[in-house]
C-alpha positions in Angstrom: 3.1 53.4 73.7 6.6 53.2 72.8 7.4 56.8 73.8 5.8 56.0 77.3 8.3 53.0 77.5 11.3 54.9 76.2 10.5 58.0 78.6 11.8 56.5 81.8 15.2 55.3 79.9 15.6 58.5 78.5 15.2 60.3 81.7 17.8 57.9 83.5 20.2 58.7 80.7 20.1 62.3 81.3 20.3 61.7 85.2 23.2 59.5 84.6 24.9 62.1 82.1 24.7 64.6 84.5 26.0 62.6 87.3 28.9 61.2 85.3 29.9 64.4 83.5 30.7 63.0 80.1 29.9 59.3 80.9 26.9 58.1 79.6 24.7 54.8 80.3 25.5 52.6 77.5 23.6 49.5 78.6 22.9 47.1 81.6 23.4 43.3 81.3 22.9 40.4 83.8 25.5 37.8 84.1 24.1 34.3 84.5 25.2 30.7 84.8 22.8 28.3 83.9 19.7 29.2 86.4 22.0 31.1 88.7 22.2 35.0 88.7 25.2 36.6 89.6 25.1 40.3 89.1 23.9 43.2 87.0 26.5 45.1 85.2 26.4 48.7 83.8 28.7 50.3 81.5 29.1 53.9 81.4 31.2 55.5 78.8 32.4 59.1 77.0 32.1 57.3 73.6 29.9 58.3 71.0 29.2 54.8 69.4 28.1 51.7 71.1 30.6 49.1 69.6 33.3 47.6 71.2 36.0 49.5 69.2 34.3 52.5 70.3 34.4 51.9 74.0 38.3 50.8 73.9 39.1 53.8 71.8 42.1 56.1 72.8 40.8 58.6 74.7 37.5 57.2 76.0 36.6 57.5 79.7 34.8 54.4 81.1 32.9 53.4 84.4 31.4 50.1 85.0 29.2 48.8 87.9 28.5 45.6 89.3 25.5 45.1 91.3 25.5 41.7 93.2 22.1 39.8 92.5 23.0 36.7 94.1 22.6 36.1 97.8 26.3 35.8 98.1 29.5 36.2 95.9 32.5 34.4 97.4 35.8 36.0 97.0 36.8 32.6 95.1 33.8 33.0 92.7 34.7 36.7 92.1 38.1 35.6 91.1 37.1 33.0 88.8 34.4 35.4 86.9 37.1 38.0 86.5 40.3 35.8 85.8 39.0 33.5 83.1 37.4 36.6 81.1 40.5 38.7 81.4 42.6 35.9 80.3 41.0 35.4 77.2 40.2 39.0 76.1 43.4 40.5 76.6 46.9 40.2 75.0 49.6 38.3 76.7 51.8 41.3 76.8 49.0 43.3 78.5 48.6 40.7 81.0 52.1 40.5 81.8 52.4 44.3 82.0 49.4 44.6 84.2 50.3 41.2 86.2 50.6 42.6 89.6 47.6 44.9 89.1 45.6 41.6 87.9 46.3 39.6 90.9 45.7 42.3 93.2 42.3 43.0 91.8 41.1 39.6 91.3 41.8 38.7 95.0 40.7 42.2 96.6 37.7 41.1 98.2 38.2 40.4 102.1 34.9 38.9 102.5 31.8 37.9 100.6 29.7 40.2 98.9 26.0 39.8 99.5 22.8 41.1 97.5 22.7 44.7 96.8 26.4 45.3 96.9 28.0 47.6 94.3 31.5 47.4 92.9 32.5 50.3 90.8 35.4 50.5 88.4 36.2 54.2 87.2 39.2 56.2 85.9 39.8 59.0 88.4 42.8 61.5 87.5 44.5 59.1 85.6 44.1 56.4 88.2 41.8 53.4 88.0 39.8 53.5 91.1 37.9 50.5 92.5 35.4 51.1 95.2 32.8 48.9 97.0 29.5 50.7 98.2 31.1 54.0 97.8 34.3 52.7 100.0 37.8 52.9 98.2 39.0 49.4 97.9 42.1 49.9 95.4 43.4 52.7 93.4 45.9 51.6 90.5 48.3 54.4 89.2 49.1 52.6 85.9 47.2 54.2 83.3 45.0 51.9 80.9 44.4 49.4 83.6 40.7 50.2 83.4 40.7 49.3 79.4 42.1 45.9 80.6 39.0 45.3 82.9 36.5 46.9 80.6 37.9 44.5 77.8 37.0 41.4 79.9 33.1 42.7 79.2 33.1 43.9 75.9 36.2 41.9 74.2 35.8 39.4 71.4 35.3 36.4 74.0 33.2 38.1 77.0 31.6 36.0 79.5 28.5 35.6 77.8 27.6 37.1 74.3 24.4 38.3 75.4 26.1 39.9 78.4 28.1 42.1 76.1 25.1 42.9 73.7 23.3 44.1 77.0 26.0 46.3 78.4 26.6 47.9 74.7 22.9 48.5 74.7 22.3 46.5 71.6 19.5 44.7 73.2 15.7 45.8 73.1 14.2 49.2 74.7 12.0 46.9 76.8 14.8 44.7 78.2 17.2 47.6 78.9 14.3 49.2 81.0 13.4 46.1 82.6 17.1 45.5 83.7 17.5 49.1 84.8 14.5 48.9 86.9 15.8 45.8 88.7 19.6 47.4 88.8 18.1 50.3 90.7 16.3 48.4 93.2 19.6 46.6 94.2 20.9 48.6 96.9 23.4 48.0 99.6 22.1 47.2 103.2 22.9 49.8 105.9 25.1 47.7 107.9 27.4 47.0 104.8 29.1 50.4 104.9 30.6 49.8 108.2 31.6 46.1 107.0 33.2 47.1 103.9 35.1 50.0 105.7 36.5 47.6 108.1 37.8 45.5 105.4 40.0 48.4 104.0 40.5 50.5 107.1 44.0 49.3 107.4 46.6 48.7 104.8 50.2 47.4 105.1 52.6 48.8 105.5 50.3 50.8 108.0 51.3 53.8 109.7 51.5 53.9 113.5 48.4 54.8 115.5 47.5 58.1 116.9 48.5 57.4 120.3 51.9 55.9 119.2 52.5 59.1 117.2 51.5 61.3 120.4 54.1 59.4 122.2 56.7 59.7 119.5 56.3 63.5 119.5 56.4 63.6 123.0 59.7 61.8 123.0 61.2 63.8 120.3 60.5 66.8 122.4 62.9 65.2 125.1 66.3 64.7 123.5 69.0 62.6 125.0 71.2 65.8 125.7 68.5 67.1 127.9 68.0 64.1 129.8 71.5 63.0 130.6 72.7 63.9 134.1 75.2 66.8 134.0 78.7 65.3 134.7 81.1 67.2 137.3 83.8 68.7 135.3 85.9 70.6 138.0 87.3 70.5 141.5 85.4 73.8 142.2 82.3 72.5 141.1 82.9 69.2 143.2 83.5 71.5 146.3 80.5 73.6 145.5 78.3 70.3 145.6 80.2 69.1 148.9 78.8 72.0 150.8 75.3 71.7 149.8 72.7 71.4 152.3 71.3 68.0 153.1 68.1 69.0 151.6 69.5 70.5 148.2 71.5 67.2 148.3 68.2 65.3 148.4 66.6 67.5 145.7 69.5 66.6 143.4 69.4 63.1 143.9 65.8 63.3 143.2 66.4 64.8 139.9 69.0 62.5 138.8 66.5 59.8 139.6 63.7 61.3 137.6 66.2 62.3 134.9 67.4 58.4 134.9 63.7 56.9 134.6 62.9 59.4 132.0 65.9 58.3 129.8 64.7 54.7 130.5 61.4 55.6 129.4 62.8 57.5 126.2 65.0 54.2 125.3 61.9 51.5 125.7 59.6 53.7 123.6 62.3 53.8 120.9 62.9 50.3 121.1 59.0 49.7 121.0 58.6 52.1 118.0 61.3 50.2 116.3 59.9 47.0 117.1 56.8 48.0 115.5 58.3 49.1 112.1 60.1 46.0 112.1 57.0 43.9 112.4 55.2 46.0 109.8 58.2 45.4 107.4 58.1 41.8 108.2 54.2 41.7 107.5 54.7 43.8 104.3 57.7 41.3 103.1 55.4 38.3 103.8 52.6 40.2 101.8 54.8 40.9 98.9 56.0 37.2 99.0 52.2 36.0 98.7 51.3 38.4 96.0 54.3 37.0 93.8 53.2 33.7 94.6 49.6 34.4 93.4 50.9 36.0 90.6 52.8 33.2 89.5 50.4 30.7 90.1 47.7 33.1 87.9 50.0 32.9 85.1 50.4 29.1 85.3 46.5 29.0 85.2 46.3 31.4 82.6 48.7 29.6 80.2 46.8 26.3 81.1 43.7 28.1 80.2 44.9 29.1 76.5 46.2 25.6 76.2 43.1 24.2 77.1 41.2 26.2 74.5 43.3 25.0 71.8 43.2 21.6 72.6 39.5 21.2 72.7 39.1 23.3 69.7 41.1 21.2 67.6 38.2 18.6 67.9 35.7 20.5 66.5 33.9 19.6 63.5 31.4 22.0 61.7 28.2 20.2 61.4 27.4 19.5 57.6 23.8 20.4 58.1 24.6 23.6 59.6 27.4 24.5 57.2 24.9 23.5 54.3 22.2 26.0 55.8 24.6 28.8 56.7 24.2 28.4 60.0 26.8 30.4 62.2 27.0 31.1 65.9 28.8 30.9 69.5 28.4 28.5 71.9 30.2 28.4 75.4 30.6 25.1 77.5 31.5 25.3 81.4 34.1 22.6 81.7 35.1 21.4 85.7 38.3 19.6 85.5 39.7 17.5 88.5 43.5 16.9 89.1 43.7 14.0 86.9 42.9 15.9 83.6 39.7 14.3 82.8 36.6 16.1 82.0 34.2 15.8 85.1 31.5 17.9 84.0 30.7 19.8 80.7 27.7 21.8 80.9 26.2 23.9 78.1 26.4 27.7 79.4 25.4 29.5 76.4 23.6 27.9 73.4 24.0 29.3 69.7 20.5 28.8 69.2 21.5 26.0 66.6 21.2 22.7 67.9 23.7 21.2 65.9 26.2 23.7 66.9 25.6 23.2 70.5 25.9 19.4 70.0 29.1 19.9 68.1 30.7 21.8 70.7 29.7 19.4 73.4 31.1 16.6 71.2 34.3 18.3 70.6 34.9 18.2 74.7 34.0 14.7 74.5 36.4 14.0 72.1 39.1 15.9 73.5 39.2 13.7 76.7 41.5 13.2 78.5 42.2 16.9 78.8 45.8 18.0 79.4 46.7 17.5 83.0 46.6 20.3 85.4 50.0 21.6 86.3 51.4 20.8 89.7 51.1 24.4 91.1 47.3 24.5 90.6 46.8 22.5 93.7 43.1 22.7 94.1 40.9 19.8 93.6 38.9 21.3 90.7 39.1 24.0 88.3 36.2 25.6 86.3 37.0 27.1 82.9 34.5 28.5 80.3 35.3 27.2 76.5 34.2 29.5 73.9 33.4 28.1 70.5 32.9 30.2 67.3 31.4 28.6 64.4 32.0 31.0 61.3 31.7 30.0 57.9 33.9 32.8 56.3 36.5 31.7 59.3 
């Protein structure tokens, strides 16, 4: 019976290995918050082992795929899902080094994703390539950026421990087969390709369109020296011009008029092309300024997040009964904070299966209130943070 169950999985692994060259499917997980399902995540890797250390080792090639299971995934939710897990699973030096890439990645959506959409992150020729439904959305040149993202899934404090366990392939065969089937069922809708292509069809700074290029090439052929009206340099030429017939004089005047109009068109086209380039440069500067602003806000939010985790964990008390029983575990609490810094809502996001530990985590949040005030730069009315708690007797 077990062999029958394993057969589809083995076939799938073989197909994946062929499709991804040296990459093999490690596992598939489902990310949920309370009763809400957000996405299935699949991890492919060239690593021989299934530990997080194996996946993140030097020389290992990885690929992760998200398939949206929710009805919709808005850009702000995408930002929150990734930003928090990147902050707590990567070192401060790595986050600083890849700060521009992190800002760009977490804000790359130009609209909402819907059920069936797939986002893939992979390493191609040393670059980290991000695609949505097969459409390239971003390509990052700095080597190693993909590991920063993968660490968000399999690092010491992943979004959910159950999710990390699943994508590393540590869950049961039955669960993996079920997740595989559901993962494969999710497919992008036919009209989504055109929509996603529209998101990333134009980038800034843009290149001028084909029609502009054609005009520019045509203008280049006609140089100013060719369109300037010849000057009369000698008396002999003047005398020759005076004896021209009336018909020839009319032709000459017409030629001068046409050349003057052509020169006017050339100058007008030059001015138009210059205006286009100046506008694109202005837009690009604005985008750079906005990215720098987002980067600074994201850094401030990351620092506050780390301060918040340390602050709340100061109030954690290991329950005596759990300590005597040798109970250990990890708990994650979703914390919603408003501008005044008080806990608006604390929700048990992932329990430890030990009631005393779960209660201790929620009690720590209660004791830690009022929480540190949000920095002025964080201007939204509410912010969500996932606070991890680790109960370890040895630690």
